[in-house]
N, C-alpha and C positions, 0 to 999 in steps of 0.2 A: 277262440271259441270255434269248435268244429260244427259240422253241418247238423248233427243231431241236437246239439244245444240250441242252435238257431231256430230249429223247429219249435222248441218249447217257448221261445221268446216272441215269435212272429204272430201278429194278430190274426185270429181266425184259424190258426194251425192246430189249436187244441180245443177240446170240448170236455164237458164233465160227463161222468157216467150216466147221470140223469138225462142230459141232453142226448146222449147216444141212444139211450133207451127210447126216448120220445121221437127223435128224428129218424132213426133207422129201425124202430120196432124190435130192438134187441132185448133179450131178457138179461137180468143181472147175472144169472148163472152162466150164460154164454160169455159175458164179459170176463167173469172170474176165471172160467176155463181157459179162455184165450190168454189171459195174463199168466196163468200157471204154465201154459204150454209155451210161453215166450213169444207169442204172436203179437200181443199188445204190451207196450211199455206204459207205465203210469207214474204219476207223481201224486202224493197225497196232499190234500188241501183241507182246510177247515175254515168255516165262516160261522161266527157266533157259536162256536162249540160244536157245529155240525160237520162231521167229516164227509169228504167226497173225493172221488178219484178224478184226476185230470188225465185225459187220454190224447194221443196224437190223432188228429182227424184222418190223416192219410192211412194210418194203420187200421182204424175203425172201418174206413171205406173198403180197404183190402179184405178185411174180415167179412163184411157184408157181401162183397163181390164173390168171395169164395163160397159162402154159405147159401146165398140166395140168387146169385147171378147178376149179370150186367143190367138187364131190364129193370129188375127190382131196385137196384142201386140208383139208376137214373131217375126212376119214378119218385123215389124218396127225396132225391136231391131237388127235383123239380117242384115237389110239394113244399119243401122247405123254402126254396127261393120264392115261390109264389106267396107264401105266408109272410116272408120278410118284406116283399114289395108291397103287399096289401097294408101291412103295418105302417110302412113309410108313407103310403098314399093317405091313410087316415091322419097321420101326424101332420102332413103338409096341408090337408084340407082344414084342419083345426087352426093351423098357423095362418092360412089365407083368411079364414073367417075373422080371426083376431085383428089382422091387418086392415081388413075392410071396415071393421067397427071403428078403428082409430081414425080412419080418413073421412 
């Protein structure tokens, strides 16, 4: 397995086109144009009959860096990381409350 195949297998190395739109504020047209230009590679997926595109995170980040700049990319990554951490904190608080109820 070469390096490009390992990227498709590694956890967190890919994201859906919907996640790319939400996380990096990209438009679907920008994603399609980048795919046609060869900037983004993709694999097709489908869940419950709904098609979606799986993209390599590093390529999406490179596209955002080129289109919007370093500061924008870092701001979006920080917002995403903060949302992930807040979600984890809420999950842990619920878990703590359940444990306290049991004791």
